[in-house]
N, C-alpha and C positions, 0 to 999 in steps of 0.2 A: 608158552611161546606157540605161534601158529606152524602148521605142519604142511604147508604147501609143498609141492614136489620140488620147487625151486628150492626152498630152504632145505629139504632133506639131501638135495644134490649137494649143496653147499657143505652140510654137516658131514656128508660122506666122504668129502676130501681129506678128512682126518685120517682115513684109512692109509694114505699114502705116507703117514708119520713124517717126524720131524727130521729134516736134513739142513743143517746149518749151511748159509750161502745165500747170494743175492742174484744168482743167475736167473732162476725161474721168475723172481719178482721183477727184474729189470726187463726180461723178455715180455712179459705180460703188460708192464705199463707201457712199452712201446706200441703193442697193439691197440691200447687205449688212447694213444696219442701223447704220452708222457704228462699227464694232468698234474704231477706233483711238483712241476716246474712253473705252474701258473699262479702260485700265491706264495707268502713267506710262510716259514715253518720254524718252530721251535721243538726240539726233541727232549723228552724227559726219561731217564734210565735210572735204574737203581733196584734194590730188593724190596724195601718196604717205603711207603710214603709216596709213590711216583703218582698213584692216582688221585690222592688227595691234592698234590701239588697241580697236578693238570688241570682238575675240576676247579680248583680256586683261582687260577691263573685265567682261565677260560672264562670264569663268571665275572671277574673284575673287567677284563677286556670287553666283555659284552655289555656291562654296566657303563663303560666309557663309550659306548657307541659303535663298536666295531663290529663286524660281521665274523663271527668266530666259529671255526669247526673244531670239534674236540674229537680225538679217536682214543677209545681207551679200551682195555680188556683185563679181565673177562666180563662178560655180562652176568648180570644176577638172574634174571627171569626172561629176558627177551633180546634176542641177537642184535636188534636194532638200537638197543642202548648204548652199544660201540660207537656207532656213527651219530653225531648230534650237532646241530648249529644252533648256536645261541641258547642251548637247553632243550631244543625240539629234536625228538629222534627223526631219523630219516623215514619218510611215509613208506607204508607197505608197499603201495604200487610201484613206487620208484625203486625201492630196494629189489623186488622180485624182476623188475625190468633190468636192473643191472645184473642181476645173476643169469638172465637170459642172454644178455651181451656176453657174458663171460662163456656161458656154453657155447655159443656160436664161435667164439674164438678158439676154444680148446677142440672143437671138431677138426680144426685144421692144423694142430700142433701134435708133434710126436709125444708118446707116452711118458717118456723121461722128463719131459717139460710140464707135465701135469703138476699144478700146485698143490701145497698142503691146504687145509682150510684156513689158516692164519695167513697166508701168502695171498690167498684168493680174496679174504674179506678185506685185507689191506689195500689190495688194488682198488676193489669196488668202493671202498670208501674214499680214496684219493681222487678218484674219477669223478665221484658224486660231489666231493668239495669243488674241484674245478668247474662242473656244471653250475654249481650253485652260487660261483663267483665270490668266495669267501675272501676277507682280507687277510686273514692269518689262520694257520693251522696249529693248534697245540696237540702234540702227538705223544702219547705214552707208548715207550718201546714195550715189546713183548717180553720175551724170556731173558735175552742177554743184551745184545748192543751192536757188537761188530759185525755180525752176520744176521742180525735180526732184519726182517724184511722191510721195517720201517726205516731202517738206516739209508735207503736209497735217498730220502729226503735231503734236499740241499740247506739244511738249517743254518740260520745265523746265530743261533743261540741254543746251547745245550745246558740241561740242568741234570746233576746226578744226585739223588737222594741217598739216604742211608745204604751202604753195601753190606750184605750179610752171605754166610755161607749157604746157598741154595743152588738147586740144579747142578750140584757138583759134577754129575756125570757128563754134562755138557759143557759146563763153564770153567771147570778147574776146581781143585780141592783147597787152594789157599785164597786169602784176601787179595794177593797180587794178581793171581791167575784171573780172579773174576773180575777184579777191577780192570784188567787189561780188555776184558771183552766189554765191560761197560763203558769204558773211555775210549772204545772204537767208534763211539758216534760223534767224537769231537771232529770238527770240520776245519778247514784252513781259515785262518784269520776271524774266527767267530768268538763269541763270549762265552764262557763256561762258568756256572754257578754251581758249587757243591756243597754238600753237608759236611760237618767235621767226620773224617773218616778214621779207620785203623790206619796207623802209621805205614803199613806196607801198601795199603790201598791208596793213600794219600800221596805217596811217592810216584806210583804209578800214573795216576792222574796228572800230577804236576809235570812230569815227564812229557807225557801225551799232549798236554796243552802247550808246553814249551816248543815240541817238536812241530806243531801245527801252527806256531806263531799266534795262538789265541790268548785273549786275556783271562786270566783266572781269578775267581772271587770265592774265597772260603770262609764259610760259617766260623765265627768266634775269632777270626783273623782279620778279615775286611768288613764283616758286617756281623751284628749280634742282635739279640733281643734279651728282655728280661720279663718275666711273667709278673703281673701286679695283682692277679686276682683270678679265682675259677669256683666253679660251681656245677651242678649236673646240667646247666642250662648253656655254658660255653667257659671261655676264657678271655681275660684281657691282657694285654702286654704292651710293652714300649719296644719299638724296633729303631736300631741305629745303623745306618748303611748309607747307599748311594743318595737316598733321601731318608730323613727321619719321620716316623709315624708314630707319634706317642698316643696311649690309650686307645690302641686299635682292638677290636673285639672279633673273634671267631667262634662259632658254634661248635666247631670241630675241637673233641674232647680228648684229653691226655697231654702230658708235658711234651711228648714227641712231636705233636702237631704244632708247637711253638717253633721248632726248627724247621719243619716243612713249611710253615707260613713265612718264616724268614726268608726262604728261598725264594717264594713269590714275591715278596716285598723288593727284594734286591733286584729280581729281574725286571719288575716294573720300573724301579727307579732308573735302570738302564735302557729300557725300551725307547725312551725318549730320543736317544742318540740314534736309534734305529728306524725313526719315523713312526713310532706309535706312542705318542704323549698320552698321559693318562692323568686326568685332574683328581686332586686329592679326595674330593667328595665321591668320586667313583671307586677309589679305592677302598674307603671306609665302607660305602654301601654295598659294595659286591663282597668284601671280606666277610661281612656281617649276614649275608644271606645264603651263603654256601650250603647246599644241601648234598650229602655223599653217604649213600645209604650202606649199612653194614660196616662203618668204620666207628666202632664204639658207639653204636647208634642208641640212644635210650628210647625204647618204643612205649614204655609204661613205666610209671613210678607207683610206689605204695601197693604192692610191691614192685621192685623192678623187673623189667624184662629188656635185657641188652643183647644186642646182636653184633658180633665183632668177627671181621673176617680173617682173625689171627691164623695164618696157614703155615707159619714156619716157626722156629724156635725163637728168633727175634720178635716177631709179631707176638707170640704167646708171652713172652717176657714183657712186652709192653703192655699186653692187656692186664696182666696181673699186677703190674705196677698202677696202672690206671684205675682199677678196681680198689686197690688199697688207698689211693690218694682222693678219689672222688666218692667212694662208699666206703669210709675205714672200719666203721662198726658192723657192717652188714654181713650175714652169711648167705653165701651164694651156692646154689646148685647149677650144675653145667650140663647142657646137652651138646655133645661133641661127635663129629666125624671127621676123619682126616684121610688124605689121599696116600696112597701106596708110596709114590714118588717123594714123600716128604720125609723128613727126620722125625717121624712120629714117637720114637722112644725119648728123644730129647724134649720134644714138645709136652709129653705127658710127664716127665721129670719136673718141668718148670711148673706145669699146672698144678701138680701135687704140692708144691711149695707153697701155694696159697692155704693160709692157715684154717681159713673159716669155711670149709666146704661142707655142704649139706649133703649132696649126692652127686654122683658122676653117672649119667645115661649116655651110652654110646649107641649111634646110630649109622645108617649108611647113607651118604649123599647119593643123588641120583646122577651117578657116572660109574663107568666101568673102572675108573681109576681108584674108586673108593677102597680103603682098607677094611678087611675083615673087622665089624665091632667086636667081635667075640675075642679076637687077639688083641684088641686095644684094653678091653676090659682086664684080660689076664695079665696085663703088664702092670697094672696099678699095685704098687708096693704098700701103701699105707692101708692097714687093716682096720682104722678107725672110718675109712671112708665107704659108705654104703654105695656099690655100683650095680647098674642094672644094663642089659644089652636089649634094644628094641629096634631091630634092623630097620623096619619101615619108619621113615622119618616123619610120615603122617601120624602113625600110631604113637610115636614118642612125642610129637607135639601135644597129642590128646592128652598123654600122660602127664605132660608139664600142666596143663589145664586143670587136671584133677588134683594136682599135688601143688597148692598155692604156696607161693613163697618167691625170693628173689632168684631169678633164672638167668643164666647167660648163654647164649647159642655161640659156639665158636669151632674152630679147627679147620674150616674150610670155606672160601666163598662160595662154592657150590651148595654146601649146607646151608649157608645163610641165604643164598638165593631160593632155595627150596622152603624155607620156613618163613621168609619175609611176607610173601603173600598170604600165608595161613594166620600169620599174626595181624597183618593189617585188617584182613576180614574179620577177625576175632575182636579187634579193637574197635571196627565201625559197628558191629553187632551190638557191643556192650554199650556203646553211646546211645544206639537207638533204644535201647531197654532201659 
């Protein structure tokens, strides 16, 4: 990623830390002319799958001819990945110009109203989308929901993906408490589409939708899907909901993606009521062309190189299940790096349950939040698994290249973002040779 002074200024705002609340975001948006009121918006919250849902929904709507803003987090390589219109990142010159606008505004603001990094980039994104006259914004919620800075959007539709026990120090220690934060995005008289949740989480979401007089659509109750085939190239399934879509294909792998894609299809079926009709051919074409890096992404076959951003216990469970399903007889070695604020012990416990492990190599993603790889290696209980610690992820990647076999990179989207450019470069060189 580029390191201009404007970018460094934006990243430095992280030093103000996380403080739940909307006051600073609302204040900044007023200074920018309240750009978030100038287009329609859909909010997507949850623990796992929200990025895949957001990207797919935006892709299909773009295929249907709409000018679609997409706001996601985190980024893998470049900050500008978070802010796109019809798949195109915000231009560098425009991005730095927006940051300069922010700097000018903050010179007039008291210190206690200085935003965090996420609050600031959210405001810049919303302002850029207004300048660009988008038709609709698909917005992935950050950490929580109720107090997340994205929740200033006057959304007409909210999608809630699978809820797990993550960020418990901020969101609560039970499914009900975390669901209360996620369901905080539900607006008055809106449409709410949700995954099949844990009973306590489902109860909270249902109560919140009823309180807001919003229509609620639940996976497996109001809409459903049946997978009809899968391979390492993608999956096919039949969808039954607001509209039926037989024989639809997604390149996104893993059985969990069938539920995520069902959330997208139910949303698309309802969007016609909201002034966004989508032709069937756009649905099939858009669903089939989605690219979402580091979500069980197969970069190479024979042998396999898979990069997956599994960064919490639910994500790790899904990764292990996907490996068993898609590569049932293959032995895999893993390159893993995990962040301190994750339930790394449970993640490692789940990873060790994968029966056919060649080697576990622990490294450090390029972030100060990274867990000490020595501690991770020491926590491995299975004596039959060979472990290694290579703190520098670049050296760890070179180690992978020198030890051919099936490899999976996992544990953190930061690590995936670090390794992806190296792997892409290696693949390009191999093709030339």
